[in-house]
N, C-alpha and C positions, 0 to 999 in steps of 0.2 A: 901418385896420390889416389886414394880412393874417393868415391863420390861423397861419402859421409864426411871425410876430412875437409873437402871443399865446402860443403854446406855449413859445417861447424865454423870454418874460417870466416865465411860471410856473416854468419849470425854473430860471432864474437866481434867482428869489425863494426857491424851496425850497432850493437849494444854499446861498444866503446864510443862511437859517435853520439849515441843518445845520451850517455853520461856526460860527455864533453859539451853537449849542447846547453848545459846549465850555465856555461860561461856567457852565453847570449842572454839568458834569463830563464826563469822557471817556466817550463813549457810541458806539453803533453808527452813528448818523447822522453824527457828526463823522468817524469813521473811514471811512465810505463816501465822504463828500465829499472827504477828503484823498486816499484811494486813487484816486478818479476824477480829481482834478486832477493827481496825479502821473502816472497812466497817459496822460492826454491830453497832458500836457507831454512825456513821453518819446516818444510817437508823433509829435508835432509836430517835436521836435528831430531824430528819426530821419529824417523826410521831408525836412527842410531839409538835413541832412547829405548825404543821397543825391542830391537834385536840384540842390543848389547847390555841392557840393564833389566828390563821388565821380564823378558822371556827367560834368560839364563839364571837370574838371581831371585825371581819371585815365582813365576808360574811353573817352571820345570821342577824346582824342589817341592812345590806343593803337589804336583801330580805324581812324580816318580822318585821322590827322594826318600831317604830313611826317616824314621820317626823324629829323630833329632833335627834333621833339616826341615821337616814339615813344621815343627814347632817354632823354629827360628824364622820361617817364612810367613807364618801366620801374623806375627806382630806388624811387619810393614804392610801386609795386605789389609789388615783391619784399619791401620792408620790412614792408608790410601783411600779406603772406603769412606772414612770419616771426613777426609778432605773433599771428596766428591759430594757428600751430602751437604757440605757447607755451601756449595754452589746453588743448591736448590732453594727456591723461595720458601719462606716460612709458611706453614699451614695454620690459618687462623679460623 
């Protein structure tokens, strides 16, 4: 076994213990493990969306696609911008 395998084994063991510590009651270890799992999952989903959806289906056709592909990619790009503008507070 390599050193990284041993380290990952101990990390997974302790995270499993942290999750099972919920049986004793809600505590810091359980909350740490859940926050860690949620953060890792959010980061993984973000990377998947960027590299498998946004880049190949939106940005690459806009930059190096044919005219037909560029016209088809402009519509989702504009709609995405409109959704981002909805996040901004209104200017009064």
